[in-house]
FILUMDREN-169281 format. One line per 5 residues: number of its first residue (from 1); their letters; for each residue x, y, z of N, C-alpha, C. Coordinates in pm, 1 decimal, always signed. Layout:
FILUMDREN-169281
NUM = a = X/Y/Z/X/Y/Z/X/Y/Z ~ ...
END
This chain:
FILUMDREN-169281
1 = xxxxx = -12.1/-22.5/+472.4/-149.6/-41.8/+428.2/-242.2/-73.5/+545.2 ~ -186.9/-122.3/+657.3/-270.2/-154.6/+771.8/-340.2/-30.5/+823.4 ~ -268.1/+83.2/+825.9/-328.7/+207.2/+871.5/-442.5/+250.8/+782.6 ~ -428.7/+230.6/+652.0/-534.8/+266.4/+557.9/-657.0/+180.7/+581.7 ~ -636.5/+50.1/+604.2/-748.0/-40.7/+628.3/-822.6/-2.5/+756.2
6 = xxxxx = -746.3/+30.0/+862.4/-809.3/+71.4/+987.6/-889.6/+198.6/+968.7 ~ -834.9/+291.3/+891.8/-905.1/+416.3/+865.1/-1034.8/+389.6/+790.2 ~ -1031.0/+300.0/+692.2/-1150.2/+267.3/+615.3/-1256.1/+204.4/+704.5 ~ -1214.1/+113.4/+792.7/-1309.3/+48.8/+882.2/-1374.7/+150.0/+975.1 ~ -1297.0/+243.1/+1029.0/-1352.7/+345.1/+1117.2/-1449.7/+433.7/+1041.2
11 = xxxxx = -1414.1/+466.1/+917.1/-1498.9/+551.4/+834.0/-1633.9/+483.6/+808.6 ~ -1631.2/+355.6/+771.0/-1754.3/+283.0/+740.9/-1839.7/+264.9/+865.7 ~ -1776.3/+237.7/+979.6/-1850.4/+224.2/+1104.0/-1917.9/+355.0/+1142.0 ~ -1846.4/+466.2/+1120.7/-1904.5/+597.4/+1149.8/-2023.6/+628.1/+1061.4 ~ -2012.4/+593.5/+931.4/-2122.0/+616.8/+838.8/-2244.2/+533.8/+877.5
16 = xxxxx = -2222.6/+408.1/+917.7/-2332.9/+321.8/+957.0/-2402.6/+376.6/+1080.5 ~ -2324.7/+421.2/+1177.6/-2382.7/+478.5/+1298.9/-2460.4/+605.9/+1266.5 ~ -2406.3/+686.0/+1175.5/-2472.3/+809.9/+1135.2/-2606.2/+780.6/+1068.8 ~ -2610.1/+679.2/+981.4/-2734.0/+642.3/+914.3/-2837.7/+592.4/+1013.0 ~ -2794.1/+515.0/+1112.0/-2887.1/+464.6/+1212.2/-2946.0/+578.8/+1294.5
21 = xxxxx = -2864.9/+677.9/+1326.5/-2913.4/+793.3/+1401.1/-3013.2/+873.7/+1319.0 ~ -2984.1/+885.7/+1186.9/-3072.9/+960.6/+1099.4/-3209.6/+895.3/+1090.5 ~ -3213.3/+761.2/+1089.0/-3339.1/+690.0/+1078.7/-3425.5/+709.1/+1201.8 ~ -3363.8/+738.5/+1315.1/-3436.8/+756.6/+1439.3/-3485.9/+900.0/+1457.3 ~ -3437.7/+991.8/+1373.8/-3475.4/+1131.6/+1385.6/-3609.9/+1156.7/+1320.3
26 = xxxxx = -3689.5/+1251.4/+1373.7/-3819.9/+1282.8/+1313.3/-3802.8/+1348.5/+1177.3 ~ -3903.6/+1331.4/+1091.6/-3899.9/+1391.0/+959.2/-3925.3/+1540.6/+966.9 ~ -3848.2/+1620.2/+894.0/-3873.6/+1764.3/+890.9/-4001.6/+1793.3/+814.7 ~ -4066.2/+1901.7/+851.9/-4193.3/+1937.0/+789.5/-4177.2/+1980.5/+645.6 ~ -4062.5/+2036.6/+611.8/-4039.7/+2082.0/+475.2/-3891.4/+2077.3/+445.2
31 = xxxxx = -3855.5/+2057.9/+318.8/-3713.5/+2052.9/+283.6/-3646.4/+2187.1/+304.1 ~ -3514.7/+2183.4/+333.3/-3438.1/+2304.8/+355.2/-3335.2/+2321.2/+246.0 ~ -3298.9/+2440.5/+222.9/-3198.9/+2468.1/+121.0/-3059.9/+2449.9/+180.0 ~ -2962.8/+2431.4/+91.1/-2825.7/+2413.4/+136.6/-2768.6/+2541.4/+196.2 ~ -2670.2/+2527.3/+280.5/-2602.5/+2643.1/+336.1/-2453.7/+2612.1/+346.2
36 = xxxxx = -2372.5/+2713.2/+356.3/-2228.5/+2695.4/+363.7/-2176.7/+2748.5/+496.2 ~ -2102.2/+2663.3/+568.1/-2045.9/+2701.7/+696.2/-1902.0/+2653.8/+703.7 ~ -1813.3/+2744.9/+742.4/-1671.8/+2710.3/+760.1/-1613.4/+2643.9/+636.1 ~ -1655.4/+2690.2/+519.1/-1598.8/+2639.8/+395.3/-1658.6/+2509.6/+346.1 ~ -1758.2/+2452.8/+416.9/-1818.8/+2326.0/+375.5/-1967.4/+2344.2/+350.9
41 = xxxxx = -2018.0/+2279.8/+248.3/-2159.4/+2287.1/+215.3/-2239.1/+2184.8/+294.8 ~ -2359.7/+2226.5/+337.6/-2451.4/+2139.0/+408.3/-2582.3/+2134.5/+331.0 ~ -2638.9/+2012.9/+316.9/-2760.1/+1996.9/+238.5/-2858.8/+1906.7/+310.2 ~ -2986.0/+1921.8/+275.2/-3087.1/+1829.6/+321.3/-3095.4/+1715.9/+220.6 ~ -3101.4/+1594.1/+265.0/-3104.1/+1480.6/+173.3/-3240.2/+1415.6/+169.1
46 = xxxxx = -3341.6/+1482.2/+113.7/-3476.6/+1427.3/+107.5/-3559.4/+1475.2/+224.2 ~ -3664.5/+1403.5/+255.3/-3755.4/+1448.0/+360.4/-3735.2/+1374.4/+491.5 ~ -3643.6/+1280.1/+497.6/-3626.8/+1202.6/+620.2/-3486.2/+1213.3/+676.8 ~ -3414.1/+1319.8/+640.0/-3278.9/+1336.0/+691.8/-3257.1/+1480.2/+736.9 ~ -3179.0/+1491.4/+842.2/-3137.4/+1624.3/+884.6/-3023.1/+1671.8/+795.5
51 = xxxxx = -2988.6/+1799.1/+807.8/-2880.6/+1854.8/+727.5/-2749.1/+1788.5/+766.9 ~ -2678.1/+1734.4/+668.4/-2554.2/+1662.9/+692.4/-2441.8/+1721.9/+608.7 ~ -2318.8/+1724.8/+660.9/-2207.0/+1778.8/+583.4/-2162.7/+1683.3/+475.1 ~ -2123.8/+1739.0/+361.8/-2062.5/+1657.6/+257.8/-1914.4/+1646.2/+287.0 ~ -1842.1/+1574.4/+203.3/-1700.6/+1550.1/+227.9/-1619.0/+1679.0/+218.8
56 = xxxxx = -1497.6/+1673.7/+269.3/-1406.9/+1786.5/+259.7/-1388.7/+1827.6/+114.0 ~ -1380.2/+1955.5/+91.2/-1358.4/+2005.1/-44.0/-1208.5/+2014.0/-69.0 ~ -1154.0/+1927.2/-152.7/-1009.7/+1928.9/-177.2/-965.3/+2032.4/-280.3 ~ -1061.3/+2109.3/-333.8/-1028.7/+2211.6/-435.0/-954.8/+2151.4/-554.3 ~ -1019.7/+2058.4/-619.6/-958.5/+1992.9/-734.6/-935.7/+2090.2/-850.6
61 = xxxxx = -824.1/+2068.8/-919.4/-799.7/+2133.4/-1047.7/-825.9/+2030.6/-1157.4 ~ -893.0/+2073.5/-1263.3/-915.9/+1986.0/-1376.9/-805.5/+2006.6/-1478.9 ~ -737.3/+1898.8/-1515.0/-627.2/+1908.5/-1609.6/-638.0/+1797.7/-1713.6 ~ -557.1/+1811.5/-1818.9/-556.6/+1712.5/-1926.3/-413.0/+1670.7/-1956.4 ~ -398.5/+1543.5/-1988.2/-266.2/+1487.2/-2013.4/-263.9/+1426.9/-2153.9
66 = xxxxx = -157.6/+1456.0/-2228.8/-143.3/+1399.8/-2363.5/-104.5/+1253.0/-2352.3 ~ -203.4/+1166.7/-2375.5/-185.5/+1022.9/-2356.5/-174.8/+951.0/-2490.9 ~ -94.8/+845.9/-2494.7/-82.1/+766.1/-2616.7/-214.1/+697.7/-2650.3 ~ -249.0/+696.7/-2778.1/-366.5/+621.9/-2821.6/-346.0/+472.3/-2800.8 ~ -229.4/+423.4/-2839.7/-200.0/+281.0/-2830.9/-61.1/+263.8/-2770.5
71 = xxxxx = -55.7/+201.1/-2655.3/+72.1/+183.6/-2585.3/+152.3/+65.2/-2637.0 ~ +90.7/-20.2/-2718.0/+153.6/-146.4/-2752.6/+172.1/-170.4/-2902.0 ~ +114.8/-84.9/-2985.1/+124.8/-104.9/-3129.5/+133.4/+30.6/-3198.7 ~ +253.8/+71.6/-3229.4/+273.6/+202.8/-3290.7/+258.0/+199.0/-3442.6 ~ +229.4/+81.2/-3496.0/+207.5/+69.9/-3639.5/+68.6/+119.0/-3676.8
76 = xxxxx = -31.3/+79.7/-3596.7/-169.4/+112.5/-3630.1/-201.5/+260.2/-3609.2 ~ -153.8/+319.3/-3498.3/-188.2/+458.2/-3466.9/-66.1/+549.0/-3460.1 ~ +49.4/+496.6/-3489.9/+169.8/+577.8/-3484.1/+193.1/+629.4/-3343.1 ~ +229.8/+754.1/-3331.9/+250.3/+817.2/-3200.8/+133.0/+908.1/-3167.0 ~ +13.2/+870.7/-3214.5/-105.6/+950.6/-3189.7/-137.2/+963.2/-3042.0
81 = xxxxx = -198.3/+1074.0/-3004.5/-231.5/+1099.8/-2864.3/-375.9/+1146.3/-2852.0 ~ -426.1/+1142.1/-2730.3/-556.6/+1201.0/-2697.9/-545.2/+1267.7/-2562.0 ~ -641.5/+1349.9/-2528.8/-639.5/+1422.9/-2402.1/-712.0/+1344.1/-2294.0 ~ -637.4/+1301.0/-2195.1/-696.4/+1228.7/-2082.5/-719.5/+1326.0/-1967.6 ~ -842.0/+1330.0/-1919.5/-875.2/+1422.6/-1810.9/-838.3/+1362.8/-1675.5
86 = xxxxx = -792.2/+1448.1/-1585.5/-770.3/+1405.7/-1448.2/-791.6/+1523.6/-1354.5 ~ -827.3/+1493.4/-1233.0/-845.6/+1593.7/-1128.3/-731.8/+1579.3/-1028.3 ~ -680.3/+1690.5/-981.3/-566.7/+1683.9/-889.0/-581.1/+1790.7/-781.8 ~ -538.6/+1756.8/-662.2/-541.8/+1850.3/-549.8/-416.2/+1833.2/-464.6 ~ -347.7/+1943.9/-440.1/-232.3/+1942.6/-349.7/-264.0/+2018.0/-220.7
91 = xxxxx = -393.8/+2035.1/-193.6/-437.4/+2112.3/-76.7/-381.5/+2055.4/+52.8 ~ -377.1/+1924.0/+63.9/-333.9/+1860.9/+188.1/-191.7/+1806.7/+180.2 ~ -128.8/+1818.9/+64.9/-3.1/+1748.8/+40.2/+115.2/+1809.5/+112.9 ~ +194.2/+1722.9/+175.0/+325.2/+1760.4/+228.6/+422.1/+1748.9/+111.8 ~ +443.7/+1860.1/+44.2/+513.6/+1862.0/-83.8/+647.2/+1789.7/-79.4
96 = xxxxx = +661.3/+1693.6/-170.5/+785.5/+1619.4/-184.0/+802.9/+1504.9/-86.6 ~ +711.5/+1493.8/+12.9/+725.0/+1389.6/+114.4/+598.2/+1305.2/+130.3 ~ +483.4/+1369.6/+120.2/+358.4/+1297.1/+139.1/+332.3/+1198.5/+26.6 ~ +249.1/+1098.5/+53.0/+218.3/+997.9/-49.4/+130.4/+1055.0/-159.9 ~ +115.9/+979.4/-265.8/+25.6/+1014.5/-375.8/-89.3/+914.8/-375.1
101 = xxxxx = -210.6/+964.3/-357.1/-329.9/+880.1/-362.3/-389.9/+893.9/-501.5 ~ -395.8/+784.7/-573.0/-435.4/+784.8/-714.1/-558.4/+698.7/-732.6 ~ -667.8/+761.7/-774.5/-792.4/+688.7/-798.6/-795.6/+639.8/-942.9 ~ -805.7/+509.4/-959.4/-810.1/+450.0/-1093.1/-953.9/+455.2/-1143.9 ~ -982.9/+555.8/-1223.9/-1118.7/+577.2/-1272.6/-1175.0/+458.1/-1346.3
106 = xxxxx = -1305.5/+440.1/-1334.4/-1371.5/+330.0/-1402.0/-1475.1/+381.6/-1501.4 ~ -1584.6/+310.4/-1519.5/-1674.6/+336.6/-1631.0/-1769.5/+453.8/-1604.1 ~ -1717.6/+574.9/-1619.8/-1798.7/+693.2/-1599.2/-1714.1/+818.4/-1591.2 ~ -1783.4/+931.5/-1579.3/-1715.0/+1059.9/-1564.4/-1636.7/+1062.7/-1434.0 ~ -1512.7/+1105.3/-1439.2/-1429.4/+1108.0/-1319.8/-1479.9/+1209.5/-1218.0
111 = xxxxx = -1551.3/+1310.3/-1265.0/-1606.3/+1410.8/-1174.6/-1704.9/+1347.6/-1077.5 ~ -1789.2/+1259.3/-1126.9/-1888.0/+1193.7/-1042.1/-1821.9/+1104.0/-939.0 ~ -1715.8/+1036.0/-977.5/-1645.2/+951.1/-881.7/-1579.2/+1035.6/-772.8 ~ -1524.2/+1149.0/-810.9/-1460.2/+1236.8/-712.6/-1562.4/+1292.0/-614.1 ~ -1681.9/+1322.0/-663.7/-1786.8/+1375.4/-577.0/-1832.5/+1273.9/-473.4
116 = xxxxx = -1819.2/+1146.7/-505.2/-1870.7/+1041.7/-418.3/-1761.1/+960.5/-350.3 ~ -1644.3/+1021.6/-335.2/-1531.5/+952.1/-272.0/-1474.0/+1037.0/-159.7 ~ -1561.6/+1076.7/-67.9/-1518.2/+1161.1/+42.6/-1415.4/+1096.3/+132.5 ~ -1418.2/+964.2/+139.0/-1320.3/+893.3/+220.9/-1177.9/+927.8/+179.7 ~ -1155.1/+939.0/+48.7/-1020.4/+969.3/-0.2/-977.4/+1109.7/+41.1
121 = xxxxx = -1069.8/+1204.5/+38.7/-1036.1/+1340.7/+80.1/-999.3/+1343.2/+227.5 ~ -1076.0/+1271.4/+308.6/-1046.1/+1266.5/+451.4/-910.9/+1200.0/+476.8 ~ -886.4/+1092.1/+404.4/-760.0/+1020.8/+421.7/-642.3/+1103.7/+371.5 ~ -663.1/+1177.1/+261.9/-556.2/+1261.9/+208.7/-518.9/+1370.7/+308.0 ~ -619.5/+1427.2/+375.4/-591.1/+1528.9/+476.6/-512.0/+1468.8/+591.9
126 = xxxxx = -552.2/+1350.1/+634.4/-485.2/+1285.6/+747.3/-341.8/+1246.5/+714.1 ~ -320.5/+1196.6/+591.3/-188.2/+1146.4/+552.7/-106.1/+1248.8/+474.4 ~ -161.6/+1368.1/+455.0/-93.7/+1476.7/+382.5/-52.3/+1431.5/+242.2 ~ -152.2/+1382.3/+169.6/-127.0/+1321.1/+39.6/-165.7/+1412.0/-76.5 ~ -98.8/+1390.4/-188.4/-138.3/+1449.1/-315.8/-250.3/+1362.0/-370.5
131 = xxxxx = -361.5/+1422.9/-409.0/-480.8/+1347.5/-447.3/-504.9/+1360.2/-597.4 ~ -516.3/+1244.2/-665.0/-534.7/+1243.0/-810.4/-649.9/+1148.4/-846.1 ~ -742.0/+1198.2/-929.0/-849.4/+1115.5/-983.9/-832.5/+1113.5/-1135.5 ~ -800.4/+997.2/-1190.1/-775.0/+985.9/-1334.3/-896.0/+926.0/-1404.9 ~ -931.9/+982.9/-1518.5/-1047.6/+935.4/-1593.3/-1008.9/+821.5/-1686.3
136 = xxxxx = -1094.2/+721.6/-1692.9/-1074.2/+604.7/-1778.2/-1095.2/+643.4/-1924.4 ~ -1008.1/+596.7/-2012.4/-1024.9/+623.4/-2155.0/-1163.0/+577.3/-2202.9 ~ -1220.1/+651.0/-2294.0/-1350.8/+627.0/-2354.0/-1467.1/+665.9/-2262.7 ~ -1438.4/+733.5/-2151.2/-1545.9/+778.3/-2062.2/-1528.5/+926.5/-2031.0 ~ -1640.0/+989.5/-1992.3/-1634.9/+1130.9/-1959.3/-1588.7/+1213.4/-2077.5
141 = xxxxx = -1483.3/+1290.2/-2055.5/-1426.8/+1373.0/-2161.9/-1297.4/+1315.1/-2219.3 ~ -1264.1/+1194.1/-2176.5/-1140.6/+1131.0/-2225.0/-1171.4/+1038.2/-2341.7 ~ -1219.9/+1096.7/-2449.9/-1259.6/+1020.1/-2568.0/-1148.0/+1028.0/-2672.5 ~ -1082.4/+916.4/-2699.5/-966.7/+916.9/-2790.3/-998.2/+967.1/-2931.0 ~ -1120.3/+942.8/-2977.9/-1155.9/+982.3/-3114.9/-1282.5/+1068.1/-3117.9
146 = xxxxx = -1305.9/+1140.0/-3009.6/-1421.9/+1226.7/-3004.7/-1551.4/+1148.2/-3020.1 ~ -1642.2/+1200.4/-3098.8/-1772.7/+1136.1/-3116.8/-1762.5/+1001.9/-3189.1 ~ -1651.5/+979.5/-3257.8/-1634.1/+853.9/-3330.0/-1581.5/+741.0/-3240.4 ~ -1552.5/+771.7/-3115.2/-1484.2/+676.6/-3028.0/-1554.8/+542.6/-3016.6 ~ -1687.7/+541.3/-3024.0/-1761.1/+416.9/-3001.7/-1803.4/+349.0/-3131.4
151 = xxxxx = -1752.8/+398.6/-3242.9/-1775.8/+328.4/-3368.4/-1685.1/+206.0/-3375.2 ~ -1727.5/+106.5/-3449.3/-1660.5/-23.5/-3451.3/-1512.4/-14.4/-3484.6 ~ -1475.8/+72.3/-3576.6/-1336.8/+80.7/-3619.8/-1247.3/+155.6/-3521.1 ~ -1307.1/+215.6/-3415.5/-1227.9/+294.5/-3320.7/-1230.3/+240.5/-3177.4 ~ -1324.0/+152.8/-3149.5/-1343.3/+111.5/-3010.2/-1244.5/+3.4/-2965.5
156 = xxxxx = -1163.9/-47.3/-3056.1/-1071.5/-155.7/-3023.6/-966.6/-121.3/-2919.5 ~ -944.1/+6.5/-2894.8/-843.7/+47.4/-2796.1/-902.0/+61.0/-2655.3 ~ -1028.2/+23.6/-2640.1/-1091.0/+23.2/-2507.7/-1064.8/-112.3/-2442.3 ~ -950.5/-123.8/-2375.1/-912.3/-248.3/-2308.8/-856.1/-218.0/-2170.5 ~ -856.6/-318.2/-2085.7/-799.6/-304.5/-1951.8/-650.4/-273.2/-1960.8
161 = xxxxx = -581.0/-342.2/-2051.4/-436.3/-321.9/-2064.7/-401.5/-178.3/-2101.8 ~ -478.7/-121.2/-2195.1/-454.6/+17.3/-2235.6/-482.7/+113.4/-2120.4 ~ -589.9/+87.7/-2046.0/-624.2/+174.2/-1933.4/-516.6/+170.9/-1825.5 ~ -466.4/+52.8/-1795.0/-359.7/+40.6/-1695.5/-234.1/+114.5/-1740.8 ~ -201.7/+100.9/-1867.6/-84.3/+170.9/-1920.5/-104.4/+322.0/-1914.2
166 = xxxxx = -226.7/+367.8/-1939.7/-257.1/+511.1/-1925.9/-221.1/+559.1/-1786.0 ~ -266.5/+486.1/-1686.8/-243.9/+527.0/-1548.5/-95.8/+521.6/-1512.3 ~ -26.3/+419.9/-1559.5/+116.8/+408.1/-1529.9/+194.5/+525.4/-1588.1 ~ +165.4/+559.2/-1713.4/+234.6/+671.4/-1779.2/+201.8/+802.8/-1708.5 ~ +75.2/+820.6/-1670.9/+34.1/+944.4/-1603.4/+102.0/+957.9/-1468.1
171 = xxxxx = +108.3/+849.7/-1391.9/+172.9/+855.1/-1260.4/+319.5/+894.3/-1272.3 ~ +389.9/+831.8/-1364.1/+532.5/+862.9/-1383.1/+550.7/+1009.7/-1419.9 ~ +464.7/+1060.1/-1508.7/+474.6/+1200.1/-1551.1/+445.6/+1295.3/-1435.4 ~ +344.8/+1264.2/-1353.1/+309.3/+1351.0/-1241.1/+418.9/+1351.7/-1134.5 ~ +480.7/+1237.6/-1109.6/+588.6/+1232.0/-1010.9/+705.7/+1318.4/-1055.1
176 = xxxxx = +730.4/+1319.6/-1184.2/+837.5/+1403.5/-1236.9/+798.9/+1550.8/-1230.4 ~ +677.2/+1581.5/-1268.6/+630.2/+1719.8/-1270.0/+629.7/+1782.3/-1130.9 ~ +591.4/+1703.7/-1030.7/+578.6/+1756.2/-894.9/+699.8/+1723.6/-807.0 ~ +808.5/+1678.8/-868.9/+930.2/+1645.6/-793.8/+898.4/+1551.2/-677.9 ~ +822.1/+1446.1/-710.0/+775.4/+1351.3/-608.2/+833.2/+1212.4/-632.2
181 = xxxxx = +957.7/+1207.4/-676.3/+1019.0/+1080.0/-710.2/+1023.6/+981.0/-596.5 ~ +1032.8/+1029.3/-473.0/+1042.7/+940.5/-357.3/+910.6/+922.1/-284.5 ~ +803.7/+976.8/-340.5/+673.2/+967.5/-275.2/+602.1/+837.8/-316.3 ~ +561.5/+756.3/-220.8/+493.3/+630.5/-255.0/+355.8/+657.0/-316.5 ~ +317.2/+571.4/-408.8/+188.1/+583.8/-476.6/+96.0/+472.0/-428.5
186 = xxxxx = -20.2/+511.1/-376.4/-122.9/+415.8/-335.9/-242.3/+436.6/-428.2 ~ -285.9/+330.4/-492.9/-398.9/+341.5/-584.8/-526.0/+292.7/-515.9 ~ -638.2/+354.4/-552.9/-766.7/+324.9/-492.6/-870.2/+303.7/-603.4 ~ -967.3/+219.5/-576.7/-1075.6/+200.8/-671.8/-1182.0/+110.2/-615.1 ~ -1302.0/+116.4/-675.1/-1411.7/+32.8/-630.8/-1476.2/-39.1/-747.4
191 = xxxxx = -1517.7/-164.2/-724.4/-1580.9/-246.6/-827.0/-1481.8/-266.7/-941.9 ~ -1519.6/-231.6/-1064.4/-1425.4/-244.6/-1175.7/-1300.8/-160.4/-1149.7 ~ -1319.1/-41.2/-1095.2/-1204.9/+43.3/-1061.3/-1115.5/-20.7/-956.6 ~ -1176.4/-98.0/-865.2/-1097.9/-170.8/-766.4/-1014.5/-279.6/-831.4 ~ -1071.7/-343.9/-932.8/-994.1/-442.7/-1008.0/-874.7/-376.1/-1074.5
196 = xxxxx = -895.9/-258.2/-1129.9/-786.0/-185.9/-1193.2/-676.6/-152.1/-1092.0 ~ -718.2/-114.7/-971.8/-619.1/-83.7/-867.9/-535.9/-207.3/-833.6 ~ -603.6/-320.7/-817.1/-531.3/-444.9/-787.7/-438.0/-482.0/-901.9 ~ -487.7/-468.8/-1024.2/-405.0/-499.7/-1140.8/-283.8/-406.9/-1150.0 ~ -302.2/-279.3/-1114.3/-190.8/-184.2/-1118.9/-78.3/-228.0/-1026.3
201 = xxxxx = -115.5/-272.7/-907.6/-14.2/-316.3/-811.2/+58.5/-441.5/-860.7 ~ -17.5/-530.3/-927.1/+42.8/-654.4/-976.8/+126.9/-631.9/-1102.5 ~ +77.9/-548.9/-1192.0/+144.8/-530.7/-1321.5/+255.6/-425.9/-1315.8 ~ +238.8/-325.3/-1231.3/+338.5/-218.0/-1223.3/+386.2/-199.0/-1078.9 ~ +445.6/-302.1/-1017.9/+492.1/-289.5/-879.1/+607.0/-191.1/-864.3
206 = xxxxx = +674.1/-158.9/-974.9/+781.4/-59.5/-971.1/+727.2/+82.4/-963.0 ~ +598.3/+99.6/-989.1/+535.9/+231.8/-987.9/+440.6/+247.4/-870.0 ~ +367.6/+140.9/-839.9/+263.5/+144.8/-736.7/+309.6/+69.3/-612.1 ~ +305.1/+138.0/-498.3/+350.0/+78.8/-372.3/+242.0/-7.4/-308.4 ~ +116.8/+34.5/-321.1/+7.4/-39.4/-258.2/-123.8/-8.7/-326.9
211 = xxxxx = -224.3/-91.3/-299.3/-355.2/-73.5/-361.0/-464.7/-107.3/-261.2 ~ -571.8/-28.3/-265.7/-690.9/-58.9/-188.6/-802.2/-84.8/-289.3 ~ -836.5/-211.4/-306.4/-936.3/-251.9/-405.7/-1066.7/-284.6/-334.5 ~ -1161.2/-192.8/-340.9/-1288.3/-209.6/-272.1/-1390.0/-279.4/-362.1 ~ -1455.5/-382.1/-308.5/-1560.3/-454.9/-382.0/-1513.0/-494.1/-521.7
216 = xxxxx = -1392.6/-543.4/-530.3/-1333.4/-578.5/-659.8/-1346.1/-728.1/-686.1 ~ -1427.2/-768.6/-782.6/-1448.3/-912.1/-809.4/-1335.5/-973.7/-892.0 ~ -1214.2/-964.5/-841.4/-1097.9/-1010.2/-916.4/-1104.0/-1160.7/-942.3 ~ -1133.7/-1236.9/-838.2/-1130.7/-1383.2/-852.0/-1244.6/-1434.3/-940.4 ~ -1364.7/-1383.9/-916.5/-1478.1/-1433.7/-994.9/-1465.0/-1395.9/-1141.3
221 = xxxxx = -1410.7/-1278.3/-1168.8/-1390.9/-1236.6/-1307.0/-1286.9/-1324.1/-1376.3 ~ -1186.9/-1367.6/-1300.1/-1081.8/-1452.2/-1356.3/-1125.0/-1597.7/-1368.8 ~ -1244.2/-1629.7/-1319.3/-1293.6/-1765.7/-1329.7/-1239.2/-1861.3/-1226.6 ~ -1177.7/-1808.2/-1120.3/-1120.3/-1895.2/-1016.8/-1190.3/-1877.2/-882.6 ~ -1298.8/-1801.4/-882.4/-1376.7/-1783.0/-761.3/-1520.1/-1824.6/-785.7
226 = xxxxx = -1605.4/-1791.5/-692.4/-1747.4/-1823.6/-705.3/-1814.3/-1719.0/-795.4 ~ -1857.2/-1755.4/-915.5/-1916.7/-1656.6/-1007.0/-2053.0/-1606.8/-960.1 ~ -2111.2/-1675.1/-862.0/-2244.4/-1636.1/-813.1/-2237.5/-1557.9/-681.6 ~ -2117.1/-1525.9/-637.4/-2099.2/-1462.6/-507.4/-2177.4/-1331.7/-496.2 ~ -2168.7/-1248.2/-598.9/-2236.5/-1118.3/-596.4/-2388.0/-1137.6/-586.0
231 = xxxxx = -2441.6/-1226.3/-670.3/-2585.7/-1247.0/-673.5/-2635.7/-1311.0/-543.8 ~ -2555.5/-1397.7/-484.0/-2592.7/-1458.5/-357.5/-2599.4/-1354.6/-245.8 ~ -2501.9/-1262.6/-245.9/-2500.1/-1158.3/-143.3/-2620.8/-1065.8/-157.6 ~ -2653.7/-1028.8/-281.0/-2768.4/-941.6/-304.3/-2898.2/-1011.4/-263.8 ~ -2911.3/-1139.0/-301.4/-3031.0/-1215.6/-265.6/-3046.5/-1225.6/-115.0
236 = xxxxx = -2935.1/-1248.5/-45.4/-2939.4/-1259.0/+99.9/-2984.0/-1128.2/+163.9 ~ -2931.3/-1016.8/+114.5/-2968.9/-886.3/+170.0/-3116.8/-856.0/+148.7 ~ -3165.7/-883.3/+28.2/-3306.0/-855.5/-1.0/-3399.3/-950.1/+76.1 ~ -3357.3/-1074.1/+94.6/-3440.6/-1169.3/+167.2/-3456.7/-1130.8/+313.7 ~ -3358.6/-1061.3/+368.4/-3368.5/-1013.7/+506.1/-3476.1/-906.7/+517.6
241 = xxxxx = -3497.1/-832.6/+410.6/-3598.4/-727.2/+412.1/-3737.6/-785.7/+391.2 ~ -3746.2/-881.6/+300.0/-3875.8/-943.3/+272.8/-3866.0/-1044.5/+161.5 ~ -3937.7/-1155.1/+176.4/-3930.9/-1261.7/+74.6/-3991.3/-1220.6/-58.1 ~ -4071.6/-1115.9/-58.2/-4136.7/-1072.8/-183.2/-4046.5/-984.7/-268.0 ~ -3931.1/-947.4/-216.0/-3840.9/-858.8/-291.9/-3779.6/-932.7/-410.1
END
């Protein structure tokens, strides 16, 4: 995990330096359209940025997995299932040997998270990893009861425990499907998704080898940390810009 942490630090430092350079560049007279070079798309990001490359394109496949409605009570829902969406890419994978990088989806469409997680694509290329983005139940297209999912009588299965079990079952199935029994699984997530990654490592250590939990308020959510930490950090950042913020 030390190598992953070093990679993340280098990535963030590079992004910060890039942003500082962009701020020093003159504004273009008019916006430019996107273009494609060497397989990567380049876009203009507003009126004060030069054309910048987006993350590596891992060529994700969209797939669906038959997931249990309820992992802990087969009386209420029997052996009912729903379709859980996930994105997968073996573009960079050293088949049968490379690690599995698994993104624990949080509150939103998994497609949007994949679009905004270029760090994982870069890391997957470097580490020759199989890349998986799993969608959280009740979000995106992973709705256990379709349009009825958010009605009072159906929403009870939207819990952290059920989501973690979804990911555990999916990981085991994918390792079997791709003959990756000996490939270590590293889970990734940010904010609530980061909490899920940390929980996965704690609850399923037999399945998950390591976790990178970014901006995960594990302690404050559990009531054993400073519950005002987030608000204090935001206040401090805004106060540096101006007291009127």
